MIKOL-752604 format. One record per residue: residue in one letter; y, z, x of N, C-alpha, C, O in turn; residue number from 1. Coordinates in pm, whole numbers, always signed. Example, Ala and Ser with C-alpha at 12.3 -4.5 7.8 and 13.67 -1.06 7.14 Angstrom:
% MIKOL-752604
A_-569_+780_+1319_-450_+780_+1230_-330_+780_+1320_-332_+846_+1424_1
S_-225_+708_+1285_-106_+714_+1367_+3_+787_+1290_+114_+804_+1341_2
This chain:
% MIKOL-752604
G_+8129_+9150_+10597_+8019_+9072_+10533_+7860_+9166_+10578_+7867_+9239_+10677_1
S_+7756_+9160_+10519_+7657_+9229_+10552_+7549_+9177_+10552_+7550_+9071_+10489_2
I_+7429_+9210_+10606_+7249_+9134_+10601_+7199_+9252_+10616_+7234_+9344_+10689_3
G_+7081_+9241_+10511_+6936_+9296_+10544_+6853_+9255_+10597_+6832_+9135_+10576_4
F_+6765_+9325_+10689_+6672_+9234_+10757_+6549_+9389_+10797_+6569_+9510_+10804_5
A_+6438_+9312_+10814_+6336_+9407_+10861_+6312_+9492_+10711_+6231_+9585_+10712_6
D_+6351_+9473_+10641_+6318_+9541_+10462_+6397_+9649_+10462_+6442_+9684_+10353_7
H_+6438_+9735_+10598_+6491_+9893_+10568_+6618_+9881_+10658_+6688_+9981_+10670_8
F_+6658_+9744_+10732_+6790_+9803_+10795_+6910_+9684_+10749_+6888_+9564_+10734_9
K_+6988_+9726_+10739_+7136_+9666_+10701_+7250_+9657_+10846_+7277_+9752_+10920_10
F_+7295_+9532_+10856_+7449_+9518_+10938_+7503_+9456_+10912_+7481_+9336_+10893_11
T_+7654_+9552_+10892_+7780_+9538_+10822_+7854_+9501_+10934_+7813_+9537_+11044_12
A_+8004_+9405_+10919_+8087_+9381_+11002_+8212_+9371_+10960_+8223_+9270_+10890_13
Q_+8305_+9424_+10970_+8442_+9415_+10895_+8552_+9413_+10975_+8555_+9477_+11080_14
S_+8649_+9341_+10935_+8758_+9353_+10983_+8884_+9394_+10902_+8926_+9345_+10797_15
L_+8931_+9494_+10977_+9036_+9600_+10902_+9179_+9592_+10960_+9215_+9619_+11075_16
Q_+9248_+9553_+10865_+9440_+9601_+10911_+9486_+9668_+10859_+9456_+9670_+10740_17
F_+9563_+9743_+10896_+9664_+9864_+10839_+9800_+9772_+10868_+9812_+9695_+10963_18
Q_+9910_+9800_+10755_+10033_+9773_+10759_+10075_+9903_+10741_+10039_+9955_+10635_19
L_+10169_+9998_+10846_+10234_+10109_+10855_+10399_+10068_+10826_+10454_+9979_+10890_20
P_+10459_+10137_+10731_+10631_+10076_+10734_+10653_+10123_+10887_+10599_+10214_+10950_21
G_+10741_+10040_+10919_+10779_+10048_+11030_+10701_+10051_+11152_+10762_+10069_+11257_22
A_+10575_+10037_+11153_+10499_+10048_+11277_+10418_+9939_+11299_+10323_+9944_+11377_23
G_+10453_+9821_+11224_+10375_+9686_+11248_+10256_+9701_+11189_+10232_+9783_+11100_24
V_+10154_+9597_+11252_+10009_+9577_+11192_+9934_+9647_+11282_+9979_+9635_+11396_25
I_+9819_+9729_+11273_+9743_+9783_+11327_+9587_+9725_+11287_+9537_+9747_+11176_26
K_+9521_+9652_+11391_+9446_+9567_+11372_+9312_+9606_+11458_+9311_+9624_+11580_27
N_+9185_+9617_+11361_+9070_+9702_+11417_+8932_+9567_+11364_+8939_+9474_+11283_28
A_+8842_+9604_+11436_+8722_+9529_+11351_+8635_+9648_+11393_+8657_+9722_+11489_29
T_+8513_+9656_+11287_+8397_+9749_+11294_+8268_+9675_+11268_+8264_+9575_+11197_30
A_+8157_+9729_+11330_+8046_+9697_+11313_+7943_+9809_+11278_+7952_+9912_+11345_31
S_+7841_+9806_+11178_+7754_+9892_+11171_+7623_+9869_+11128_+7599_+9787_+11040_32
L_+7504_+9958_+11203_+7377_+9918_+11179_+7334_+10045_+11089_+7348_+10157_+11137_33
A_+7286_+10030_+10969_+7210_+10161_+10873_+7052_+10150_+10891_+7002_+10043_+10926_34
F_+6966_+10278_+10862_+6870_+10255_+10809_+6822_+10318_+10696_+6857_+10436_+10686_35
D_+6748_+10273_+10605_+6745_+10358_+10472_+6601_+10385_+10478_+6525_+10289_+10470_36
D_+6549_+10511_+10493_+6441_+10595_+10537_+6375_+10631_+10397_+6260_+10675_+10395_37
A_+6446_+10614_+10283_+6385_+10646_+10139_+6235_+10607_+10132_+6156_+10679_+10073_38
Y_+6194_+10487_+10196_+6057_+10461_+10172_+5952_+10555_+10245_+5830_+10553_+10229_39
L_+6024_+10641_+10330_+5886_+10723_+10410_+5843_+10810_+10298_+5728_+10855_+10300_40
G_+5930_+10838_+10197_+5838_+10958_+10087_+5916_+11071_+10111_+5901_+11142_+10012_41
L_+6020_+11145_+10219_+6059_+11239_+10223_+6138_+11304_+10103_+6188_+11241_+10009_42
P_+6141_+11436_+10119_+6204_+11494_+9979_+6352_+11478_+10002_+6429_+11499_+9908_43
I_+6390_+11448_+10098_+6537_+11385_+10110_+6528_+11290_+10237_+6469_+11313_+10342_44
A_+6596_+11184_+10202_+6625_+11075_+10272_+6731_+11119_+10354_+6808_+11199_+10299_45
L_+6759_+11085_+10485_+6844_+11096_+10589_+6951_+10959_+10568_+7070_+10983_+10550_46
N_+6911_+10840_+10571_+6983_+10780_+10576_+7094_+10747_+10731_+7214_+10726_+10714_47
P_+7048_+10746_+10835_+7108_+10735_+10990_+7157_+10600_+10958_+7117_+10511_+10883_48
S_+7297_+10618_+11074_+7371_+10489_+11061_+7431_+10509_+11206_+7430_+10620_+11260_49
V_+7494_+10373_+11278_+7551_+10390_+11406_+7685_+10303_+11371_+7670_+10200_+11305_50
S_+7788_+10334_+11405_+7909_+10252_+11358_+8006_+10271_+11492_+8039_+10376_+11546_51
V_+8046_+10116_+11531_+8149_+10122_+11606_+8277_+10014_+11537_+8276_+9911_+11469_52
I_+8395_+10115_+11606_+8508_+10067_+11558_+8611_+10028_+11717_+8641_+10106_+11808_53
Y_+8647_+9876_+11701_+8710_+9853_+11796_+8852_+9824_+11760_+8878_+9754_+11663_54
N_+8954_+9881_+11843_+9094_+9846_+11830_+9161_+9755_+11908_+9161_+9778_+12029_55
F_+9237_+9622_+11854_+9294_+9507_+11938_+9460_+9548_+11944_+9525_+9544_+12048_56
S_+9502_+9579_+11842_+9649_+9617_+11872_+9660_+9760_+11782_+9568_+9801_+11710_57
G_+9797_+9833_+11799_+9851_+9936_+11729_+9798_+10057_+11756_+9866_+10154_+11722_58
G_+9668_+10081_+11820_+9642_+10224_+11839_+9531_+10245_+11753_+9532_+10211_+11635_59
L_+9378_+10333_+11843_+9288_+10352_+11742_+9320_+10439_+11628_+9278_+10406_+11517_60
S_+9408_+10577_+11646_+9439_+10640_+11570_+9458_+10611_+11437_+9455_+10696_+11348_61
L_+9480_+10475_+11417_+9554_+10449_+11264_+9693_+10488_+11231_+9741_+10506_+11120_62
M_+9750_+10498_+11354_+9885_+10569_+11364_+9944_+10488_+11479_+9864_+10419_+11542_63
P_+10101_+10486_+11524_+10129_+10439_+11635_+10141_+10524_+11742_+10237_+10546_+11816_64
L_+10004_+10581_+11739_+9986_+10705_+11864_+9900_+10677_+11950_+9930_+10706_+12066_65
G_+9768_+10612_+11926_+9665_+10613_+11968_+9673_+10499_+12101_+9767_+10425_+12129_66
K_+9547_+10511_+12167_+9546_+10426_+12293_+9488_+10267_+12196_+9416_+10265_+12096_67
T_+9552_+10146_+12272_+9518_+9996_+12218_+9417_+9939_+12294_+9412_+9981_+12409_68
E_+9343_+9861_+12265_+9227_+9834_+12310_+9091_+9888_+12333_+9008_+9840_+12410_69
T_+9078_+9977_+12268_+8992_+10097_+12288_+8877_+10097_+12170_+8880_+10021_+12073_70
Y_+8774_+10197_+12199_+8661_+10189_+12050_+8631_+10323_+12040_+8671_+10392_+12134_71
R_+8565_+10386_+11944_+8501_+10472_+11887_+8388_+10454_+11835_+8375_+10349_+11772_72
I_+8294_+10530_+11842_+8127_+10526_+11794_+8091_+10633_+11723_+8087_+10743_+11778_73
D_+8063_+10618_+11608_+8010_+10715_+11481_+7856_+10713_+11474_+7792_+10621_+11421_74
L_+7801_+10824_+11533_+7661_+10854_+11461_+7673_+10953_+11341_+7732_+11060_+11324_75
A_+7589_+10871_+11261_+7618_+10982_+11123_+7467_+10963_+11016_+7390_+10872_+10983_76
I_+7478_+11059_+11000_+7344_+11080_+10840_+7415_+11121_+10726_+7521_+11182_+10713_77
A_+7326_+11072_+10637_+7398_+11101_+10491_+7265_+11155_+10393_+7221_+11086_+10301_78
P_+7214_+11282_+10429_+7107_+11316_+10357_+7161_+11303_+10185_+7271_+11317_+10131_79
G_+7040_+11273_+10139_+7100_+11283_+9969_+6963_+11281_+9860_+6852_+11249_+9903_80
Y_+6978_+11306_+9759_+6911_+11344_+9659_+6933_+11284_+9514_+7050_+11282_+9477_81
S_+6854_+11241_+9439_+6894_+11225_+9304_+6830_+11257_+9215_+6709_+11244_+9230_82
F_+6879_+11311_+9087_+6780_+11343_+8980_+6758_+11289_+8891_+6744_+11345_+8782_83
A_+6747_+11142_+8914_+6750_+11021_+8772_+6554_+11030_+8789_+6495_+11047_+8683_84
K_+6497_+11023_+8876_+6364_+11029_+8883_+6317_+11155_+8798_+6262_+11141_+8689_85
S_+6346_+11287_+8859_+6283_+11433_+8866_+6320_+11462_+8747_+6241_+11532_+8683_86
A_+6433_+11426_+8688_+6533_+11538_+8591_+6546_+11433_+8481_+6540_+11470_+8364_87
G_+6567_+11285_+8515_+6629_+11170_+8438_+6770_+11219_+8386_+6809_+11219_+8269_88
I_+6830_+11256_+8487_+6977_+11278_+8514_+7054_+11181_+8610_+7035_+11198_+8730_89
P_+7151_+11069_+8563_+7202_+10982_+8665_+7335_+11030_+8770_+7448_+10983_+8788_90
L_+7270_+11134_+8822_+7344_+11228_+8934_+7281_+11228_+9069_+7164_+11258_+9090_91
S_+7358_+11198_+9147_+7285_+11229_+9285_+7393_+11311_+9353_+7510_+11331_+9319_92
F_+7329_+11350_+9451_+7404_+11451_+9587_+7415_+11371_+9707_+7320_+11293_+9716_93
S_+7516_+11363_+9823_+7490_+11303_+9964_+7595_+11435_+10042_+7690_+11501_+10000_94
V_+7517_+11430_+10182_+7601_+11527_+10267_+7619_+11453_+10367_+7543_+11459_+10464_95
P_+7750_+11349_+10362_+7763_+11272_+10511_+7843_+11344_+10619_+7953_+11400_+10616_96
T_+7749_+11323_+10721_+7784_+11418_+10835_+7775_+11323_+10953_+7681_+11249_+10978_97
S_+7919_+11341_+11040_+7916_+11210_+11134_+7971_+11299_+11277_+8041_+11400_+11265_98
I_+7938_+11259_+11377_+8005_+11281_+11485_+8055_+11188_+11594_+7962_+11134_+11655_99
S_+8171_+11158_+11633_+8254_+11038_+11695_+8254_+11073_+11828_+8288_+11181_+11877_100
L_+8208_+10957_+11894_+8227_+10946_+12034_+8346_+10846_+12099_+8400_+10753_+12039_101
G_+8365_+10877_+12198_+8471_+10742_+12238_+8514_+10768_+12401_+8438_+10850_+12452_102
P_+8593_+10729_+12471_+8675_+10732_+12599_+8782_+10875_+12593_+8858_+10901_+12500_103
K_+8771_+10925_+12669_+8859_+11011_+12734_+9021_+11022_+12673_+9077_+11115_+12615_104
D_+9073_+10878_+12716_+9185_+10866_+12694_+9202_+10771_+12564_+9291_+10688_+12549_105
M_+9092_+10803_+12467_+9102_+10712_+12375_+9258_+10752_+12238_+9315_+10668_+12168_106
Y_+9280_+10881_+12243_+9389_+10914_+12170_+9500_+10935_+12234_+9583_+10984_+12156_107
Y_+9555_+10918_+12371_+9649_+10946_+12438_+9761_+10837_+12384_+9733_+10723_+12346_108
L_+9891_+10893_+12390_+9982_+10816_+12409_+10003_+10688_+12504_+9966_+10679_+12620_109
S_+10064_+10603_+12438_+10073_+10497_+12550_+10160_+10516_+12706_+10136_+10469_+12817_110
Q_+10283_+10617_+12651_+10311_+10690_+12804_+10236_+10777_+12894_+10269_+10820_+13004_111
N_+10116_+10798_+12818_+10021_+10952_+12889_+9993_+10913_+13037_+10003_+10792_+13057_112
T_+9967_+10977_+13125_+9956_+10943_+13244_+9878_+11089_+13264_+9940_+11188_+13300_113
C_+9740_+11092_+13239_+9666_+11208_+13271_+9603_+11209_+13401_+9640_+11286_+13490_114
G_+9492_+11110_+13418_+9415_+11117_+13544_+9324_+11273_+13536_+9277_+11316_+13431_115
A_+9315_+11327_+13642_+9252_+11438_+13648_+9352_+11555_+13575_+9301_+11667_+13572_116
A_+9460_+11544_+13529_+9521_+11647_+13471_+9494_+11700_+13362_+9428_+11621_+13295_117
T_+9512_+11808_+13302_+9474_+11878_+13185_+9600_+11830_+13099_+9554_+11800_+12989_118
T_+9714_+11812_+13099_+9837_+11786_+13025_+9917_+11671_+13089_+9935_+11684_+13210_119
N_+9968_+11561_+13031_+10013_+11422_+13076_+10190_+11471_+13083_+10257_+11574_+13075_120
T_+10206_+11348_+13100_+10373_+11374_+13143_+10472_+11417_+13016_+10587_+11460_+13030_121
N_+10408_+11399_+12899_+10506_+11467_+12779_+10498_+11619_+12759_+10575_+11693_+12698_122
G_+10366_+11650_+12835_+10313_+11819_+12800_+10226_+11819_+12713_+10185_+11930_+12679_123
T_+10170_+11704_+12650_+10067_+11734_+12545_+9961_+11700_+12637_+9965_+11650_+12750_124
A_+9825_+11755_+12533_+9700_+11751_+12637_+9609_+11626_+12644_+9602_+11533_+12563_125
C_+9535_+11646_+12770_+9463_+11544_+12794_+9283_+11577_+12751_+9229_+11686_+12767_126
S_+9236_+11490_+12712_+9106_+11510_+12666_+9003_+11530_+12800_+8996_+11448_+12892_127
T_+8949_+11617_+12795_+8805_+11629_+12864_+8692_+11640_+12817_+8615_+11720_+12869_128
S_+8653_+11564_+12710_+8522_+11529_+12679_+8504_+11413_+12590_+8584_+11382_+12501_129
T_+8409_+11360_+12614_+8395_+11214_+12536_+8360_+11234_+12360_+8351_+11135_+12287_130
F_+8344_+11363_+12311_+8319_+11410_+12190_+8474_+11417_+12132_+8565_+11482_+12184_131
Q_+8482_+11341_+12023_+8640_+11353_+11950_+8639_+11441_+11825_+8725_+11528_+11808_132
M_+8546_+11420_+11742_+8533_+11466_+11613_+8428_+11484_+11523_+8357_+11385_+11502_133
F_+8398_+11607_+11454_+8281_+11650_+11385_+8318_+11646_+11236_+8419_+11708_+11203_134
S_+8242_+11574_+11132_+8276_+11564_+11013_+8160_+11626_+10955_+8057_+11650_+11018_135
T_+8184_+11658_+10802_+8064_+11641_+10747_+8140_+11729_+10570_+8241_+11798_+10561_136
G_+8035_+11686_+10451_+8091_+11716_+10328_+7984_+11704_+10249_+7866_+11708_+10284_137
L_+8040_+11685_+10118_+7921_+11733_+10002_+7995_+11587_+9914_+8118_+11589_+9915_138
Q_+7940_+11485_+9853_+7978_+11396_+9792_+7854_+11381_+9625_+7732_+11368_+9628_139
A_+7929_+11387_+9523_+7866_+11362_+9399_+7888_+11245_+9343_+8001_+11216_+9305_140
K_+7783_+11161_+9327_+7782_+11035_+9165_+7723_+11053_+9036_+7625_+11126_+9022_141
Y_+7758_+11014_+8974_+7724_+11021_+8839_+7763_+10870_+8797_+7875_+10818_+8793_142
D_+7597_+10798_+8757_+7613_+10673_+8708_+7633_+10674_+8546_+7566_+10730_+8460_143
L_+7754_+10588_+8535_+7805_+10603_+8357_+7749_+10433_+8280_+7802_+10351_+8205_144
G_+7628_+10443_+8343_+7513_+10340_+8264_+7488_+10378_+8117_+7474_+10300_+8023_145
Q_+7486_+10522_+8113_+7442_+10565_+7961_+7566_+10564_+7853_+7562_+10580_+7731_146
I_+7677_+10540_+7940_+7848_+10526_+7846_+7870_+10397_+7853_+7880_+10340_+7745_147
I_+7882_+10328_+7957_+7909_+10200_+7961_+7834_+10091_+7990_+7798_+10069_+8106_148
P_+7797_+9995_+7868_+7684_+9886_+7898_+7706_+9831_+8013_+7817_+9829_+8068_149
K_+7569_+9766_+8074_+7561_+9724_+8202_+7620_+9575_+8215_+7635_+9518_+8323_150
K_+7653_+9516_+8081_+7711_+9403_+8101_+7854_+9372_+8117_+7914_+9265_+8109_151
F_+7902_+9509_+8147_+8051_+9532_+8153_+8112_+9567_+8320_+8223_+9595_+8365_152
G_+7951_+9542_+8388_+7913_+9610_+8510_+7837_+9766_+8522_+7785_+9837_+8436_153
S_+7855_+9781_+8652_+7756_+9910_+8691_+7896_+9989_+8727_+7974_+9951_+8814_154
W_+7918_+10123_+8630_+8026_+10206_+8666_+7974_+10335_+8698_+7868_+10378_+8654_155
S_+8058_+10400_+8782_+8027_+10534_+8831_+8141_+10613_+8860_+8245_+10563_+8901_156
A_+8125_+10728_+8842_+8196_+10839_+8880_+8192_+10924_+8979_+8096_+11000_+8973_157
K_+8284_+10943_+9098_+8264_+11011_+9219_+8353_+11108_+9254_+8472_+11081_+9241_158
A_+8322_+11211_+9296_+8393_+11326_+9365_+8334_+11400_+9479_+8212_+11408_+9491_159
G_+8418_+11456_+9563_+8374_+11526_+9671_+8468_+11584_+9759_+8588_+11581_+9731_160
V_+8424_+11637_+9866_+8528_+11721_+9960_+8463_+11703_+10101_+8351_+11751_+10112_161
Q_+8515_+11642_+10208_+8496_+11619_+10315_+8581_+11718_+10441_+8701_+11742_+10428_162
Y_+8515_+11759_+10540_+8556_+11836_+10631_+8573_+11788_+10766_+8475_+11729_+10810_163
Y_+8672_+11799_+10842_+8689_+11731_+10984_+8743_+11814_+11103_+8861_+11847_+11118_164
Q_+8641_+11842_+11186_+8683_+11924_+11307_+8722_+11839_+11429_+8644_+11766_+11491_165
F_+8841_+11856_+11454_+8883_+11769_+11583_+8815_+11839_+11699_+8856_+11955_+11708_166
L_+8710_+11803_+11805_+8686_+11829_+11925_+8743_+11775_+12032_+8713_+11812_+12145_167
S_+8825_+11692_+12009_+8957_+11671_+12126_+9099_+11736_+12138_+9186_+11729_+12052_168
D_+9107_+11795_+12251_+9248_+11835_+12282_+9350_+11736_+12213_+9418_+11771_+12117_169
A_+9356_+11613_+12266_+9438_+11500_+12263_+9489_+11466_+12103_+9603_+11441_+12063_170
I_+9354_+11476_+12025_+9380_+11455_+11884_+9496_+11525_+11833_+9603_+11485_+11788_171
K_+9432_+11674_+11860_+9529_+11784_+11829_+9681_+11765_+11878_+9781_+11759_+11807_172
A_+9668_+11755_+12041_+9799_+11755_+12060_+9909_+11604_+12015_+10031_+11597_+12034_173
N_+9833_+11510_+11961_+9915_+11390_+11916_+10001_+11457_+11754_+10114_+11418_+11727_174
Q_+9951_+11525_+11693_+9981_+11575_+11590_+10123_+11596_+11593_+10200_+11590_+11497_175
S_+10168_+11637_+11790_+10318_+11695_+11799_+10383_+11606_+11871_+10481_+11642_+11937_176
S_+10338_+11467_+11871_+10362_+11378_+11969_+10553_+11343_+11904_+10649_+11325_+11979_177
S_+10555_+11342_+11783_+10673_+11330_+11750_+10772_+11473_+11711_+10721_+11581_+11681_178
T_+10860_+11459_+11716_+10929_+11605_+11683_+10931_+11684_+11549_+10974_+11800_+11541_179
F_+10885_+11618_+11452_+10862_+11661_+11326_+10743_+11720_+11307_+10713_+11748_+11191_180
V_+10671_+11746_+11390_+10516_+11830_+11379_+10545_+11926_+11494_+10539_+11880_+11608_181
A_+10581_+12073_+11473_+10604_+12182_+11590_+10466_+12190_+11651_+10365_+12136_+11608_182
P_+10477_+12263_+11756_+10319_+12306_+11793_+10250_+12394_+11736_+10131_+12408_+11765_183
A_+10316_+12476_+11635_+10236_+12589_+11602_+10189_+12539_+11452_+10120_+12609_+11377_184
A_+10228_+12436_+11427_+10178_+12378_+11294_+10080_+12262_+11365_+10072_+12168_+11286_185
R_+10020_+12241_+11459_+9927_+12154_+11494_+9774_+12212_+11421_+9750_+12333_+11417_186
K_+9701_+12135_+11380_+9575_+12183_+11324_+9476_+12090_+11397_+9476_+11972_+11431_187
S_+9385_+12206_+11407_+9237_+12173_+11469_+9092_+12092_+11367_+8990_+12029_+11395_188
N_+9162_+12144_+11235_+9062_+12083_+11134_+9149_+12022_+10985_+9272_+12025_+10973_189
H_+9072_+11979_+10902_+9119_+11910_+10798_+9005_+11908_+10675_+8887_+11876_+10691_190
T_+9061_+11945_+10562_+8980_+11923_+10458_+9014_+11850_+10365_+9131_+11869_+10329_191
F_+8935_+11739_+10286_+9012_+11627_+10211_+8902_+11640_+10079_+8782_+11665_+10084_192
F_+8973_+11618_+9983_+8917_+11627_+9846_+8942_+11471_+9777_+9032_+11400_+9821_193
S_+8877_+11438_+9697_+8833_+11300_+9651_+8773_+11292_+9538_+8669_+11356_+9519_194
T_+8838_+11195_+9422_+8784_+11181_+9312_+8799_+11036_+9270_+8898_+10973_+9306_195
G_+8687_+10969_+9182_+8760_+10810_+9175_+8642_+10764_+9087_+8538_+10829_+9091_196
I_+8654_+10650_+9002_+8583_+10556_+8935_+8566_+10458_+9024_+8645_+10433_+9116_197
G_+8436_+10385_+8995_+8399_+10243_+9101_+8303_+10169_+8994_+8233_+10226_+8911_198
V_+8317_+10029_+9015_+8251_+9934_+8934_+8209_+9852_+9040_+8261_+9853_+9152_199
S_+8096_+9767_+9000_+8040_+9677_+9064_+7953_+9572_+9000_+7875_+9608_+8911_200
F_+7958_+9442_+9037_+7890_+9333_+8947_+7799_+9273_+9008_+7735_+9184_+8951_201
């Protein structure tokens, strides 16, 4: 659910449950506060937001790896520009960028015992920083209202690319927490491409 207030703020809360084959249910709750700064008249709106995700069970890493009953905070901006008014083209771009923070032991395996050590009892890394991950990307959205009548809903096509840089050694180490990922194959960054069609009523 979400609610808008003070004209330019929106608060959103959500319950998330993930069912992974053979791993049980991962239960999370999220809350976010977003600020719409488009009314300021800047050439590019920043759309800042802060989000908190809390894990009740199953591990916050969304796999049976991360620490349970912990949290992550995401500080984000999504600078964007629309060509609808300036050029009459129903196309908009945004650059979603965020940095994630959390407890140093957020992604530790349940059997990890780090303390002041740099490696745990399994030999994987222990985090030394509360900074966990940085992400940025480019997203494009095209309004299909000129093709599909509004009486059938508001349709749009989307495409984008998103880059993730792991800032926590523990995240990288957890990639080899199971034997199927060799240490040499651990990655410190990932890039994802996406595309899709959406509709709202």
